[in-house]
C-alpha positions as CSV (number, residue, x, y, z in Angstrom):
1,M,-62.2,17.6,35.6
2,Q,-62.1,15.1,38.6
3,S,-58.2,14.9,38.4
4,H,-58.1,18.7,38.3
5,F,-60.3,19.0,41.4
6,K,-58.2,16.3,43.1
7,F,-55.1,18.2,42.4
8,L,-56.5,21.4,44.0
9,L,-57.7,19.5,47.1
10,I,-54.3,18.0,47.7
11,A,-52.6,21.3,47.2
12,S,-54.9,23.0,49.8
13,F,-54.2,20.2,52.3
14,V,-50.5,20.5,51.8
15,A,-50.7,24.3,52.2
16,A,-52.5,24.0,55.5
17,L,-50.0,21.4,56.8
18,V,-47.1,23.7,55.9
19,A,-48.7,26.6,57.7
20,S,-49.0,24.5,60.9
21,L,-45.5,23.1,60.9
22,G,-43.8,26.5,60.8
23,P,-41.4,28.4,58.7
24,A,-38.6,25.9,58.7
25,V,-40.6,23.0,57.5
26,G,-42.6,25.3,55.3
27,F,-39.4,26.3,53.4
28,G,-38.3,22.8,52.7
29,F,-41.7,21.6,51.8
30,G,-42.1,24.7,49.5
31,F,-38.9,23.7,47.8
32,A,-40.3,20.2,47.3
33,L,-43.5,21.6,45.8
34,A,-41.6,23.8,43.4
35,F,-39.4,20.8,42.4
36,A,-42.6,18.7,41.8
37,A,-44.1,21.5,39.7
38,W,-40.9,21.6,37.6
39,M,-41.0,17.8,37.2
40,Y,-44.6,18.0,36.1
41,G,-43.8,20.7,33.5
42,A,-40.8,18.6,32.2
43,Q,-43.1,15.6,31.9
44,R,-45.6,17.7,29.8
45,L,-42.8,19.0,27.7
46,A,-41.6,15.5,27.0
47,R,-45.1,14.4,26.0
48,L,-45.4,17.5,23.7
49,E,-42.1,16.7,22.1
50,R,-43.2,13.1,21.4
51,W,-46.5,14.4,19.9
52,L,-44.7,16.8,17.7
53,D,-42.5,13.9,16.4
54,D,-45.7,11.9,15.6
55,P,-48.7,14.3,15.2
56,E,-51.0,11.3,14.3
57,Q,-51.1,10.4,18.0
58,P,-53.8,11.9,20.2
59,V,-53.0,15.3,21.6
60,P,-51.7,15.0,25.2
61,H,-53.8,16.2,28.2
62,G,-52.6,18.7,30.8
63,I,-53.7,20.7,33.8
64,G,-54.1,24.5,34.0
65,M,-51.8,26.3,31.6
66,W,-50.7,23.0,29.9
67,D,-54.3,22.2,29.1
68,D,-54.6,25.6,27.3
69,V,-51.4,25.0,25.4
70,F,-52.4,21.5,24.2
71,A,-55.9,22.7,23.2
72,L,-54.4,25.6,21.1
73,L,-52.0,23.1,19.4
74,Y,-54.9,20.7,18.7
75,R,-56.9,23.5,17.1
76,Q,-54.0,24.6,15.0
77,R,-53.3,21.1,13.9
78,R,-57.0,20.6,12.8
79,A,-56.9,23.9,10.9
80,H,-53.6,22.8,9.2
81,Q,-55.2,19.4,8.3
82,R,-58.2,21.1,6.8
83,Q,-56.0,23.5,4.7
84,L,-53.9,20.6,3.5
85,H,-57.0,18.7,2.6
86,Q,-58.3,21.6,0.6
87,V,-55.1,22.2,-1.2
88,T,-54.7,18.5,-2.0
89,N,-58.3,18.4,-3.4
90,A,-57.7,21.6,-5.4
91,L,-54.5,20.1,-6.9
92,L,-56.3,16.8,-7.8
93,S,-59.2,18.7,-9.3
94,F,-56.9,20.8,-11.4
95,R,-55.0,17.7,-12.6
96,R,-58.2,15.9,-13.4
97,A,-59.5,18.9,-15.4
98,A,-56.2,19.3,-17.2
99,Q,-56.2,15.6,-18.1
100,A,-59.7,15.9,-19.6
101,L,-58.6,18.8,-21.9
102,P,-58.1,18.0,-25.6
103,E,-55.0,20.3,-25.5
104,G,-51.7,19.4,-24.0
105,V,-50.9,21.1,-20.7
106,V,-47.4,21.5,-19.2
107,T,-46.8,23.5,-15.9
108,L,-43.3,25.0,-15.9
109,T,-41.2,26.8,-13.4
110,H,-39.9,30.3,-14.0
111,D,-36.8,28.9,-15.7
112,N,-38.9,26.5,-17.9
113,H,-38.3,23.3,-16.0
114,I,-41.2,20.8,-16.2
115,A,-43.3,20.6,-13.0
116,W,-46.2,18.5,-14.4
117,C,-47.9,17.6,-17.7
118,N,-51.0,15.9,-18.8
119,A,-51.3,12.8,-21.1
120,N,-52.0,14.8,-24.3
121,A,-48.8,16.9,-23.8
122,A,-46.8,13.8,-23.2
123,S,-48.2,12.3,-26.4
124,M,-47.7,15.5,-28.5
125,L,-44.3,16.6,-27.3
126,G,-42.8,13.2,-26.4
127,L,-42.6,13.8,-22.7
128,K,-42.5,11.2,-19.8
129,L,-43.8,12.7,-16.6
130,H,-42.1,10.2,-14.2
131,T,-38.6,10.7,-15.7
132,D,-38.8,14.3,-17.2
133,T,-40.1,16.1,-14.1
134,G,-37.6,18.8,-13.2
135,A,-35.9,18.7,-16.7
136,A,-35.6,21.8,-18.9
137,I,-38.3,21.5,-21.6
138,T,-35.9,22.9,-24.2
139,N,-33.7,19.8,-23.7
140,L,-36.7,17.6,-24.6
141,V,-38.4,19.6,-27.3
142,R,-35.4,20.4,-29.4
143,S,-36.3,23.3,-31.8
144,P,-34.5,26.6,-32.2
145,E,-37.9,28.3,-32.9
146,F,-39.3,26.8,-29.7
147,A,-36.4,27.9,-27.6
148,H,-36.5,31.4,-29.0
149,Y,-40.3,31.6,-28.3
150,L,-39.7,30.7,-24.7
151,D,-36.9,33.3,-24.3
152,Q,-38.5,36.2,-26.1
153,G,-41.0,37.1,-23.3
154,D,-43.8,38.0,-25.7
155,W,-46.3,35.1,-25.8
156,S,-49.4,37.0,-27.0
157,R,-49.3,35.0,-30.2
158,P,-49.0,31.2,-30.4
159,L,-46.1,29.4,-32.2
160,S,-46.8,26.9,-34.9
161,L,-44.4,24.0,-34.4
162,R,-43.5,20.6,-35.9
163,V,-41.7,18.4,-33.4
164,M,-38.9,16.1,-34.6
165,R,-40.6,12.9,-33.4
166,D,-43.6,13.5,-35.7
167,T,-43.0,16.1,-38.4
168,A,-46.3,15.2,-40.2
169,R,-48.3,16.9,-37.4
170,L,-48.5,20.6,-36.7
171,Y,-49.0,22.0,-33.1
172,S,-49.9,25.4,-31.8
173,I,-47.8,26.3,-28.8
174,Q,-48.7,29.2,-26.4
175,L,-47.2,30.2,-23.0
176,V,-49.2,31.8,-20.2
177,E,-47.8,33.1,-16.9
178,Y,-49.8,32.6,-13.7
179,G,-49.0,32.9,-10.0
180,E,-45.8,34.6,-9.0
181,S,-43.3,32.7,-11.1
182,Q,-45.0,29.8,-12.8
183,R,-45.9,29.3,-16.5
184,L,-48.5,27.2,-18.3
185,L,-47.6,25.8,-21.7
186,L,-50.6,24.9,-23.9
187,A,-50.2,22.7,-27.0
188,R,-53.0,22.1,-29.5
189,D,-53.0,19.8,-32.6
190,I,-53.9,22.0,-35.6
191,T,-52.9,19.6,-38.3
192,Q,-56.4,19.2,-39.6
193,M,-57.0,23.0,-39.5
194,D,-53.7,23.5,-41.5
195,R,-54.8,20.9,-44.0
196,L,-58.2,22.6,-44.4
197,E,-56.6,25.9,-44.9
198,T,-54.3,24.5,-47.5
199,M,-57.3,22.9,-49.3
200,R,-59.1,26.2,-49.2
201,R,-56.2,28.0,-50.8
202,D,-55.8,25.3,-53.4
203,F,-59.6,25.4,-54.0
204,V,-59.6,29.2,-54.7
205,A,-56.5,28.8,-56.9
206,N,-58.1,26.0,-58.9
207,V,-61.5,27.7,-59.3
208,S,-59.7,30.8,-60.6
209,H,-57.7,28.7,-63.0
210,E,-60.6,26.7,-64.2
211,L,-62.7,29.8,-64.9
212,K,-59.8,31.8,-66.4
213,T,-59.1,29.3,-69.2
214,P,-62.6,29.3,-70.8
215,L,-63.0,33.0,-70.2
216,T,-59.7,33.6,-72.0
217,V,-60.8,31.5,-74.9
218,L,-64.2,33.3,-75.1
219,A,-62.5,36.7,-75.0
220,G,-60.1,35.6,-77.8
221,F,-62.9,34.4,-80.1
222,L,-65.0,37.5,-79.4
223,E,-62.1,39.8,-80.2
224,T,-61.5,37.9,-83.4
225,L,-65.2,38.0,-84.4
226,I,-65.4,41.8,-83.7
227,E,-62.2,42.8,-85.4
228,H,-62.1,40.5,-88.5
229,E,-64.6,39.7,-91.2
230,M,-64.9,35.9,-91.9
231,P,-67.1,33.5,-93.7
232,P,-70.3,32.3,-92.1
233,E,-68.9,28.8,-91.8
234,Q,-65.9,30.0,-89.8
235,Q,-68.1,32.2,-87.7
236,R,-70.3,29.2,-86.9
237,H,-67.2,27.1,-86.0
238,F,-66.0,29.8,-83.6
239,L,-69.5,30.1,-82.1
240,N,-69.6,26.3,-81.5
241,L,-66.2,26.5,-79.7
242,M,-67.5,29.4,-77.6
243,N,-70.6,27.5,-76.8
244,D,-68.4,24.5,-75.6
245,Q,-66.5,26.9,-73.3
246,A,-69.7,28.4,-72.0
247,T,-71.1,24.9,-71.3
248,R,-67.9,24.0,-69.5
249,M,-68.2,27.1,-67.2
250,R,-71.9,26.3,-66.6
251,H,-71.1,22.8,-65.6
252,L,-68.3,24.0,-63.3
253,V,-70.6,26.6,-61.6
254,G,-73.3,24.0,-61.3
255,D,-70.9,21.5,-59.6
256,L,-69.6,24.3,-57.3
257,L,-73.2,25.1,-56.2
258,T,-73.9,21.4,-55.7
259,L,-70.8,21.1,-53.5
260,S,-71.7,24.2,-51.6
261,A,-75.2,22.9,-50.9
262,L,-73.8,19.6,-49.7
263,D,-71.2,21.3,-47.4
264,A,-73.9,23.5,-45.9
265,G,-76.3,20.8,-45.2
266,T,-76.5,18.4,-42.2
267,D,-77.1,14.7,-42.5
268,A,-79.7,13.8,-45.1
269,P,-83.2,13.1,-43.7
270,R,-84.1,9.5,-43.0
271,D,-87.9,9.7,-43.4
272,A,-87.9,10.3,-47.2
273,S,-88.0,6.9,-49.0
274,V,-86.3,7.0,-52.5
275,E,-87.3,4.3,-54.9
276,L,-84.3,3.4,-57.1
277,D,-86.1,1.7,-60.0
278,P,-87.4,4.8,-61.7
279,L,-84.2,6.7,-60.8
280,L,-81.9,4.1,-62.4
281,D,-84.1,4.0,-65.5
282,K,-83.4,7.7,-66.0
283,L,-79.7,7.3,-65.4
284,A,-79.5,4.4,-67.9
285,Q,-81.0,6.8,-70.6
286,M,-78.6,9.5,-69.5
287,A,-75.6,7.1,-69.9
288,R,-76.5,6.0,-73.4
289,S,-77.1,9.6,-74.4
290,L,-73.8,10.7,-73.0
291,S,-71.9,7.9,-74.7
292,G,-73.5,8.6,-78.1
293,G,-73.2,4.9,-79.0
294,R,-69.5,4.7,-78.4
295,H,-69.7,2.2,-75.5
296,E,-71.3,-1.0,-74.5
297,F,-73.5,-1.0,-71.4
298,D,-74.3,-3.9,-69.0
299,F,-77.0,-3.0,-66.4
300,A,-77.8,-5.6,-63.7
301,L,-80.2,-3.8,-61.3
302,E,-81.9,-5.6,-58.4
303,P,-85.5,-4.3,-58.4
304,G,-87.6,-3.2,-55.4
305,I,-84.8,-1.4,-53.5
306,S,-85.6,1.9,-51.7
307,L,-83.2,4.1,-49.7
308,L,-83.8,6.7,-47.0
309,G,-82.5,10.1,-47.9
310,V,-82.6,12.8,-50.6
311,E,-83.4,11.7,-54.1
312,G,-81.5,14.5,-55.8
313,E,-78.3,13.8,-53.8
314,I,-78.4,10.1,-54.4
315,A,-79.1,10.7,-58.1
316,S,-76.2,13.2,-58.3
317,A,-73.8,10.6,-56.8
318,F,-74.9,7.8,-59.1
319,E,-74.9,10.1,-62.2
320,N,-71.3,11.2,-61.5
321,L,-70.1,7.7,-61.0
322,I,-71.6,6.6,-64.4
323,S,-70.5,9.7,-66.3
324,N,-67.0,9.3,-64.8
325,A,-66.8,5.8,-66.1
326,I,-68.0,6.8,-69.6
327,R,-65.4,9.6,-69.9
328,Y,-62.5,7.4,-69.0
329,T,-63.5,4.4,-71.1
330,P,-62.2,4.3,-74.7
331,D,-64.6,3.9,-77.6
332,G,-65.8,0.3,-77.8
333,G,-65.2,-0.3,-74.1
334,T,-67.8,-1.6,-71.7
335,V,-69.4,0.1,-68.7
336,R,-71.1,-2.2,-66.1
337,V,-73.6,-0.9,-63.6
338,R,-74.7,-3.1,-60.7
339,L,-77.3,-2.5,-57.9
340,F,-77.7,-5.3,-55.4
341,A,-78.2,-6.1,-51.7
342,P,-76.0,-8.9,-50.4
343,P,-77.6,-11.5,-48.1
344,A,-78.2,-10.4,-44.4
345,P,-79.1,-12.3,-41.3
346,E,-82.7,-13.2,-41.1
347,G,-85.0,-10.4,-39.9
348,Q,-82.4,-7.7,-40.7
349,L,-82.1,-5.3,-43.6
350,P,-79.0,-5.8,-45.8
351,E,-76.6,-3.1,-47.0
352,V,-77.1,-1.9,-50.5
353,R,-74.3,-1.5,-53.1
354,F,-74.2,0.5,-56.3
355,A,-71.2,-0.5,-58.4
356,V,-69.9,1.0,-61.7
357,S,-67.1,-0.8,-63.5
358,D,-65.3,0.2,-66.7
359,T,-62.7,-1.2,-69.1
360,G,-60.9,2.1,-69.2
361,I,-57.3,3.2,-68.6
362,G,-57.3,2.4,-64.9
363,I,-55.7,4.4,-62.1
364,A,-52.3,3.9,-60.4
365,P,-52.5,3.0,-56.7
366,Q,-50.9,6.3,-55.5
367,H,-53.7,8.4,-57.0
368,I,-56.7,6.5,-55.5
369,P,-56.6,8.1,-52.0
370,R,-56.8,11.6,-53.5
371,L,-59.4,11.0,-56.2
372,T,-62.2,12.6,-54.2
373,E,-60.3,15.8,-53.6
374,R,-61.7,18.8,-55.3
375,F,-60.0,19.5,-58.7
376,Y,-57.7,16.5,-58.3
377,R,-56.9,15.0,-61.7
378,V,-54.7,12.0,-62.5
379,D,-54.3,13.4,-66.1
380,R,-55.3,17.1,-66.2
381,G,-55.2,17.3,-70.0
382,R,-57.4,14.2,-70.6
383,S,-59.9,15.4,-67.9
384,R,-60.4,18.7,-69.7
385,E,-60.7,16.9,-73.1
386,T,-63.5,14.7,-71.8
387,G,-65.4,17.6,-70.3
388,G,-64.8,16.9,-66.6
389,T,-64.8,19.7,-64.0
390,G,-62.6,17.9,-61.5
391,L,-65.5,18.0,-58.9
392,G,-67.5,14.9,-59.8
393,L,-66.0,12.5,-57.3
394,A,-65.9,15.2,-54.6
395,I,-69.7,15.5,-55.1
396,V,-70.0,11.7,-54.8
397,K,-68.0,11.6,-51.6
398,H,-70.1,14.4,-49.9
399,A,-73.4,13.1,-51.1
400,L,-72.6,9.6,-49.8
401,S,-71.2,10.9,-46.6
402,R,-74.5,12.7,-45.8
403,H,-76.3,9.3,-46.3
404,E,-73.8,7.5,-44.0
405,A,-72.5,5.6,-47.1
406,Q,-68.9,5.2,-48.3
407,L,-67.1,5.0,-51.6
408,N,-64.8,2.1,-52.3
409,I,-62.4,2.3,-55.3
410,T,-60.5,-0.6,-56.9
411,S,-58.5,-0.2,-60.1
412,E,-55.8,-1.7,-62.2
413,V,-53.8,0.3,-64.8
414,G,-54.7,-0.9,-68.3
415,V,-57.6,-3.0,-67.1
416,G,-60.2,-0.7,-65.6
417,T,-61.8,0.7,-62.4
418,T,-64.7,-0.2,-60.2
419,M,-66.3,2.4,-57.9
420,T,-68.8,1.1,-55.4
421,A,-71.2,3.1,-53.2
422,V,-72.1,1.2,-50.1
423,F,-75.2,2.2,-48.1
424,P,-75.5,0.8,-44.5
425,P,-78.6,-1.1,-43.4
426,Q,-79.9,1.9,-41.5
427,R,-80.3,3.8,-44.8
428,V,-82.2,1.0,-46.5
429,A,-86.0,1.5,-46.5
430,R,-87.0,-1.7,-48.4
431,V,-85.5,-4.6,-50.3
432,R,-87.9,-6.8,-52.4
433,R,-86.0,-9.9,-53.5
434,E,-86.6,-10.4,-57.3
435,P,-84.3,-11.4,-60.2
436,A,-82.1,-8.6,-61.5
437,R,-83.4,-6.6,-64.4
438,V,-81.7,-5.1,-67.4
439,A,-82.3,-1.3,-67.8
């Protein structure tokens, strides 16, 4: 403000001097003032040019009109910086959000070139952001179905795709347009959903087959009894066979209902203490009754152990493990049942293990991972002969899972199998150390 006032004062003095000196001197001096004004403007222009080359420097100052020009430029610069800051923050926020998504996200140009992708998309589709940016995605995800999906223009339905780098996994791919000419590609891993759907279809087919066989037998016997006269002994034989088929269906339906209840339930409650001594006494009686004297039994049960959970579910798991061993052990074989709690650090509860071993036919290694699948049988014919429904180990797996326990299986063909239910310390209510007892 002082420099502006000084400039006006000097200009007034010069004007008065010019007026006193006359027209001749006034003309020359006026030319000099015009030249000075031109030089001042040139100097301001030079400073403006330097500032435009390096906007990070402070905005130059000026007088009169130049002060208005520089002030306007300064305001525009500040507005531009604010807009740039907002856009940058919005872009960073979008990328952070996209990185947090469980799906793969790829932004594409109108001609399907990669602009950006998140880490999940890179992992699923085999992309590398630092080298693949700008590349056509069809050159990197090489699949005729994928290329056709991008070109068809109708992306209302997703594409199920297996990529060459990992054909074991199945992805759902969907394209979405946004903005004026940009596209968003979303990739989701649906491998587990596909497996569950396959299991559902197989389950329905297996249930239908398992029920169809005894129903067909029952229908055949009933038709024979209705249409033909036969001696009472033969009728009794047919009725016994029909009763076997009805019992088989009753067991199958019972196991299905048990599985349904386990599937529908949440984790088993922790506040219910289940004493194993009386439970295992009942199971020992059940085992000898089921065997009918055809097997030897060796029970070594550590007394005083209680678990937290549901007694019926624990009993169902233990019963299926024992009955499974009996069914697959030849006559004269031995079934060993162990309940014990390995030593734990002082002041801590141990885990509890329930192990059932047999001297049966054993299981080949390739079958062990699938034993707990519903209706999976190593030998279908033998399983039906022994009265199995194909659901026993599935029930064991679900019941143990609800109690945070796991099933370990070891087996050797021709030697036998050991199945062990392992309950973690948080599911143990009490362990009273005493010598093992024989049930």
